[in-house]
N, C-alpha and C positions, 0 to 999 in steps of 0.2 A: 400572127398573133397566137399566143399560147391559149390552151383551154382555160387555164387558171385566170388569165387576164380577161377572157371572154366571160367567164362566170362572175368575176368581180363586177364587170360592167353591168351585167344583168341584175345583180343584187342591188347595185347602186341605183339603177333605173327604177327598180321596184320600190326602193325606199322613198323615192320622190312621189310615188303614187299611193293611193289608198289600198285598203284590203281588197283582195280579189273577189270577184263575183262570178259565179258560174251559171250558165243557162243553156238549155238545149232546145232546138227546133226539130220537130218530127213531122215529116211529110208522109201522110197515110193516104194512098191512092192506088188504083190498079197498077200503075206504072212502077210502083215501088214494092209490090208484093214479094218480089224475090230479093229485097234489100239492095236494089240498085236504083240509080237515077241518072238521067242524062247528064253527062259531064259538063256540057256547056251551060245547061240550066243551073246545075249546082254551083259551077264556078261563078256565074253572074250573081247568084243568090248570096254566096259567101262574101264576095267583094261588096255587094250592095249593103249587106247587113253591117259590115265593118264601117263603111262610109256613112251609113245612116246614123250609127251611134256617134261617130266622130263629129259629123256635121251638126247633129242635134246638140251635142255637148258644147260646141262652140257657140251655138245660138243661145243656149241657156247660161253658160258660164264664161263666155268671152273667148276671144281669139287665143289667149295665152293658155287656155286649158288643154290638158293632154289626156288621151285615153289610149290604152294599149289593148288590142284585141287579138287573141290567139284562138286557134281551132285545134281540137283534139280529135283523134280517130273516132269514127262513128261507132256506136254500140248497137246491139241488137234492137230491132224494132222495124217498122215499115222502112223508114230511112231516117236516121237521126244524126244530127250534127251537134257536137258539144263545143260551146264557146267559153273562153275564159277572158274576162274583162278586168283590167286594172284601171280604176278610176282615180282621178286626182282628188285628194282630200279637201273638204271644206266647201265644195260647191254643191249645186243642185244635182240630185241623183238622176242622171240621164236615163238609166235603165228603168227606173221606177216611173219616170215621166212618160217614157215610150210605152210602158206596160209590160216590159219583159220580166221584171221582178216584183211587180205589184200583185197583191192578192187578187184572186179572180172575182172577189165580191166587191172590189172597188167600184165606185160610181162611174157610169159611162163617161162623163166629162172630165174625169181625173187623169186619164191616160190617152196617149195618141191611138193605140190599138182600140181602146174602148170606144172613143168617140167616132172613129172612122167606121167601125162596125155598126154603131148605133145610127149613123147617118143613113144607112140602107140605100146608098147610091144617090141620095138626095143632095143637090148642090147647095152650098152655102151662098146666100145672097149678100149678107152683110155681117160684120162682126163689130161689136161695140165693147170697148174696154172702158170701164168706169173706175176712177180712183177718187176716193173721198175719205177723209179722216184716217188716212194711212191704210185703208182696205181697198184692194183691187179685185174686180171680178170681170169676167168676160161673158157676153151674151151673144149667141149666134142666132141669126134668123135664116131659116131654110127656105127653099123655093116654094114649098107648100104653105108657108106662113108659120110653121112650127118654130117655136123659140126654145132654146136650151142653154143652160149655163155651162160654162167650160172653164177649166183651170187656165188662167192667163198664160202660163208657161206652155201648156198644150196648144193653145191658140198660136203661139209663136211657131211651133213645129207645123201645125196645120197650114199656116200661110206660106210656108216655104215650098215652092214647087220642086226644088231639088230633093228635099226630104221626102215628099210624097212620091216622087218618081222612084226613089230607092226603095221605099216601102212596097211599092207595086212590084218591083223586081224580086223582092224577098217573098211576098205573099201571093199576089195575084197571078203573075206570069207562070210560076210552076204549076198552079192548080186550076187555071181558068178553063181548060178543056178536059179535066179529069173527072170522070163520073164518081160521085160519092167522096170527093176529096175532103180531107180533114187535116188541118194543120194545128199542132199543139205546141205550146211553149211551156217548158219546165224550168224551174230555177232551184239553185242550191244543191248541196251534196245529196239531199234526199229526193231530188227530182220532183219537187212539189209542182203540180199542174197550176199554172198561173193564167193561162189564156187558151181558149179553143176557138178556132175559126172553122165553121162548117161550110159546106159547099155553097149554101145560099148567101153566106157572108162574103164570099170571095170577090164578087163584082164591086163591092164597096171599096175595095183596096186598089182599084184601077187608078192609074195616074190621072189627075185632072188636067184640063186644058191649061195652057200657060196663064190665061187670065183667071185668077181664082175668085176673089170676092172683094167687095169694098170693105175696107177696114176703117173703123172709126174709134178713136181713142179720146175719151173725155176725162180731163183732170181738173179737180177743184183744189185751189190753194189760195192762201192769203198773199197779196202782192201790193206793192206801192206803185201807184200810177200817177202821172201828171196829165190832166186833161188839156189838150191843146186845141181842141175844137169841140163845141157843145151844140146841142140842138134842143131848145126849150120845148118844142112841140112834138118830138118823136124820140123813140128809143134808138132809132138809127141816126146816122149822121154824126156820131161821136168818134173822136180820134184821141188816142192817148199815147204817151211815152211809157213803155214797159221795158225796164232794163236798158234805157237809153235808145230804144228803137221805137219807131212810130208805127202804130197799128190802128185799123178801124176796130171799134168795139161797140157792142150793143149794150145800152143802159137798161137793165131790167129791174132796177130798184125804183118802184113807183113812188114810194114814200119820199125818197130823195128828190125825185123830179118835182113832186108837189111842193116840197119845202123850198126848192130852188125857185120855182115860179111864183111862190107866195111872197117872197122877200126880194126887194130891189137890190139890197146890199149883201146878197148871198154870194160870196166869192167862190167861183168854181173854175173858170178858165185860167190856165197856167198855174193852178194850185195842185199840190200833191195830196193824195188821199190813200189810205189803206182800204183795200176792197177785197171782197171774195171774188176771185177771178176764175171763170170756167173756160178752159182751153179745149177746143175740139180740133183734133188732127185727123184728116181723112187721107187714106191712101187708096188709089184705084188706078189700075193699068199703068203702074210705075210712076204716077204723079201724086205729089203730096201737097195738101192745102191746109191752112190753119184759119180758125175763126175764134173770136174772143167775146165773152159775154160777162158783164158785171152783174152778179146776182144781189150784191149788197154793198153799199158804201158804208164803211164802219167807222173811220176816223179821219179827221182832217189833220194832216201832218204839217203843222205850222206852230208859231209861237202861241202861248196860252191866250193872249189878249185878242188873237185873230180867229181862234177856233170857232167853227160853226157846228161841229159835232165831234 
């Protein structure tokens, strides 16, 4: 293939991707004082950084998303490697979510780098994702009982064992035995310092065990349900059809229960109602479970002459 054809292919490939973003990782430790670094350590770090970005991008933007990562010759410093990333337009900015190009003043829970550093090696016991009125937030509970809010997109990366392992190869493994180690991340043509990892931060970036933490996702939405089993005396023991599938549901609308029990001709069973439905999804040790709770019964979906609310 001629050079002209090869250049044309490169240009065409770049057109499919967004504007390039540049960042640099600098390893500052006794082993790099003469501007050298172990070739195996560097090789693993370079590969893991590329894989970290590509895998994180697919988690955030879907399997179809593409990222191209190039490496430029190192420049003077303790030991610095310059990366060039071409991101696909229109998606979530994966570099910003990781913390590579986000400002250093960004809140700890807003980037992967920031929250891992803030954890201080404390394990996450549970994560709770809450979605209500179109707004989603993540709440992490740590092993010491501390709770902290986290960007839901960052939580997605945190809960990926593969992402965390690659992050450890980039940060923790090169610096874990180096006295006074400091790793810096710079972004842009002006090499703006965006993140600094001191020696005391390094253990936080160690890869976690395979079992990470229990994840809970709570979503509230309006839904139409048909009650196929009711229980006059308890919030439990109710079953409903939701999108033509049968589920156990908890009835937590006390006012509806009282009205139902007060009237003999209050049609509920086999009737359709619009409700506020809370869905709880739990993931732990590779197993997923769902539970459903009705917080309010809002409307009886029937003819006008039969409506009870």
